[in-house]
N, C-alpha and C positions, 0 to 999 in steps of 0.2 A: 251233383244235381237235386239230390234230395234235401241237402242243407238249403240250396238257394231257394227251392220251391217253399220251404218252411218259413224261410225270412220273409219271403213274399206275403204269404198268408197272414204270418204275424203282424207286418206293417199295415195290411188291410185292416185287419181286425182293430189296429192301433187307431187307424184313421177313423173306423166307424165309430169307436168309441168317443173319439174327441168329436165327432160332428153330433152323435146324440147328446154329449153334454152340452154342446153350444145351443141347441135347441129346447134343453131343459130349463126350467125357472131356476136362477142363482138365489140360493138362500142368503138373506142379509145377516152380517155378523151383528152381535149386540155391541150396543155403543160402549165405550168406556166409562166405566163409572169414577165420578158422577157425571151425568150429562145434563142434569137439570138441577133446579135449586133445591135443598134438603129443609124439609121442615123439623123443628125441633120443637116439640110440645113441652109445655111447663103446666102441670095439673093443677097449679094454683094461680091467684091473682097477680098483676103486675106489682111491681116494687119490694117484693118479697127477696130473701136470700137466695133461693132458686132462681127466681126472674132474672135478678142481677148477674148471677153466675153464668146464667143461660145466654143472656145479651153481649157478656164480655168475650164468653167462648165464640159466638157468632163472628164477632168481629177478628177473633185470632185465626179463625179456619178458613178465612178467605183465600189465602193464600195455597192451601192444600185441597180445600174441597169447593171452592167457589162460593156461592151465595147459600147461607144458611138462615131461613127464616123462623124468628121466635113465635110461637102461636100459644096463648095462654087459654086452656080449656079447663076452668076452675070447677069446684063444687064436689061435694059429698068426700070431703077429707083428701081430695085427690084421685079418688074412684074414677070420676069422669074421665079425665083426660088420659089417665093410664089405660082404662079399657078401651078406649077410643083409638088409641095406637096399637093396643093388641088385636085389634080386627082390620089392621090396615094390610095392604100387601108386603109381603117380605121381601122388599127390594133395596132396602137401605135409604129410603127417601122419607121415610117418616121415623123420627126417633122421638123417645121421650125422656125427660129426667126424672126418674123415679127417685123416692127417698126412704128412710127407714119407716115412715107411716106408711106408703102405700105398699111397701115390698115386704115388710116383716111385722107391722103392728095391725093395719087394717084386717088383714086375714083374719086375725082370731078376734077383733074388735066387732066386726059385721057378720051377722049371722048368714046373710046371703051377698057374698062378692062377686061381681060379674067377670071375674079374669081370675087366672091362677098365676101368682106371682112367680111361680118357678117354670111350668109348663107353656106358657104363653109368651116366654121372652128369652131373648138371646142377650145376654149382659155382655157390654161391651167393655167399659172401663167405670171404677169408681172415680169421682171428681175429688171429693172432700169430705172431711168430717169437721162438724161444727160442734164445740164441747159445750154442754150446759155446765151451769156453774152454781153451786149452793150459795145463796146469797141471805142475809138479813139487814134489816134497817138496823144502823147502829145503836139506836135508843132502845129497841125491841131486845137486841143481844145484850145490851148493859143492864137492861132490867131484869133480863133472866139469867144474868151471869153467865152466858154462853160465850166463851172465847175461841172455842177449835170445835172440830167434828167429834172429838171424846168428849167434850163438855155437853154437847148437843144429844150423842148416844146415853149419856150417864142421865142426862136431865128427862129425856123420853123414858127411859127406864124406871126413874124414880117417880115421875108422874104419867102415868099411861093416858092417853088420848086427851092429854093437856093441851100439848102443841098441836098447831094445824100448819099447813102447808099450801100455798097456792099454785095454780096452774093455769094454763091457757085453755084447759077444757080436757075432757075425757079422751083419753087415749094420746095426747099430746106427748112430747118427748119428756117435757117436765113431769107430767103426771107419771110416766113410766119410770123415771129416775126416781121419784119420791117412792114408788111402790117396792122397787129394786132395793132401796135402803132399809124400807122397813121390813122386808122380807129377809135380808141378809143380817141386819143388826138385831132381827127380832124385837121390835119396836112398835108401840101403837101411836101414829100420827094422824090426825084426821085431814083428808082431802078436801079443798075447798076450790072447786072449779070455776073458773071465770069465762067470759065469752070473749077469750082471746088473751093473748100473752102480754099486750100492753095494759088493759085495766088490771090484769093481776099484778103486773109491776107497780103501777100506781097504788093498789091497795096496799100492797106490801109495805112501799116507803110510807103511806099515809098510816101505817100501824094497824091497819085493818085484819092483817095475817101475820104468822110469826116467821115464816120462812119460805123459799122458793127455790125451784131448780129452773132458772132463767137461762135462755138462749145466751151464750157469752157475747155474740155480736150485739144484741140489744143491752145487755146488761153493762158492757164496758163503759160506756159513757157515765152511768150513774155511778159505777165503781170509782171510777177516775174522780169524779164531783164529791165523792165521799158521802153520798146519798144511800149507798149500799157497801156492805161489808162482805167481802168474798173470803169464802171458808175454803173451798175445794172446788175443782173440774172434775167432770165426771168420766172423762176418758183415761185411756190407760196410761198415756203421757202427758206431760205438762203443755200447757198452751204457750207457744213462743211469745205470744204478746203480753202474757202474765205469767211469766217464768218463776215469780215468787210465789204463786199460789200452787199450793202441793194438789195432788190427786186425791179422790176420795179414798183409794186403795193404799196411799201412803198415810193420810191423815187418819184414817179410821181403824188403823191396825189389822189384826187377824180377822175381826167382825166384817170388815170390807176387802179383804184380800180378792183381787180379780174384778173388782166393781170396774164396768166399762160399757158407758152408754154415751152416744153422740149422736146428732143429727146428721146423718150423714146422706148423701144423694151422688148419685151416679146415672150413666147413659145407658139406656135400652132401646134394643131393636125388636120387631116382631119376631116370634120364634118361627124359625126356617130361614132366616136372612143368610144367604152364602155366606160360608166361612171366610172366602177373600175379600168380601166387603167388610165383614165384622172386623178382620184382621187391618183393614185399610183404615177404618173409623178409628180403631183402637190405637194407630199409630199417628193419626193426625190429632185426635184428641190429647194424647201424650205429649205431644209437641206443643201444643198450645197451653196445656198445663204448666210446661217448664218455663214459658216467656215470662220476663220480668214484669210485665204489665198484668198477666193473669195472676200471678204468686202475689203483686201487691193490693190487687183488688179483693182476693180471697182473704188474705192477711188483714184488711180493713173491716172484713166481716167476721174477725175471728176464726176463720176456716184454716185449717191445715190441707194443703193439697196432698192428694193421696192416689195417684194415678196407679193402675193396676193391669194385670194381663186379663182378657175375657174370663180364663178359666179361675184364676185367682178370685175375681170379683163374684163369678157364679159360686163359689164355696163360701165367700163370706156371707154372700144373701142367703144361703141355706142355713148357715150358722145363726145370723141375727134371727131368721124365721123361727128358728128351734128356740132362742133364748127367750123371744117375746111371748112364745105361746105359754111358757111358765108364768111371765110377769104378768101378762093381761089376765090369765087365769086365778093368779094370786089376788090380783086388785078386784076381781070381779066386774069390772067395766065392761059395758054394752053400749053401743050408739044406737042400735034399732030395737 
């Protein structure tokens, strides 16, 4: 009898609970990510390597993430677009393609940076490395008797401050490559900054300057045409598109052992983006980078695909930030 009474009371309590739940507001579940278009911000003008890579990625991501809209927010060496994304909601719907400049060089080049390259972002994946390449005009190389990196170092040591090198401007990848060479080889070579890499290359071909660390993507046509002579690439590995060109570490012997500079770029989300969203984005981007279409497009730019885990990308950015602190300090370069 007691058991029956207890069961009746339990049933009544359960019924009351169900009625109460029925009258209470129902909490809506969060929609599955992504449920709307994703914005991929490029912090540089249209037409450059990052913009081309972003638009190709957007096409490849349609099947996994839906619509990805590429948005250019250029200015201040990439700082404007990167800062904009740092201050957006951490929901995975606004991403940025950051680069060696925005996340490793600019923090030491600008006295006041509006964002923290580590604390304000959730790294998703590295996309690619684009090597720089040490080049000279053939006539200049012949006149100076320089036929190798070893010759270049020997000449610079024998004639301090007689050689000069062009770059696309203070703080550019070409500038940092030149300063790292000077630091490691202990030579004096004068830096000649131009207002962009294109005029710097034109000046080099015209014989206005002696050498340059040009982006491989822009230098490749001139190398193939015989207008520029390639001595070495700046990355740790040879470039697949110019496999006969050694690395600086290989060509420079013990003086340049460990030399490794590249124009790398990758995708970041605002800090605080849910780990599950970061993981989903990482998987989608990794799949896109593995497609023949994406690899072919990057190869045409002289870029080497380099998808990573979020953790590996975060560690890489921290290491690059530490490396360029020393390079920028040695160069004495300041933008503001």
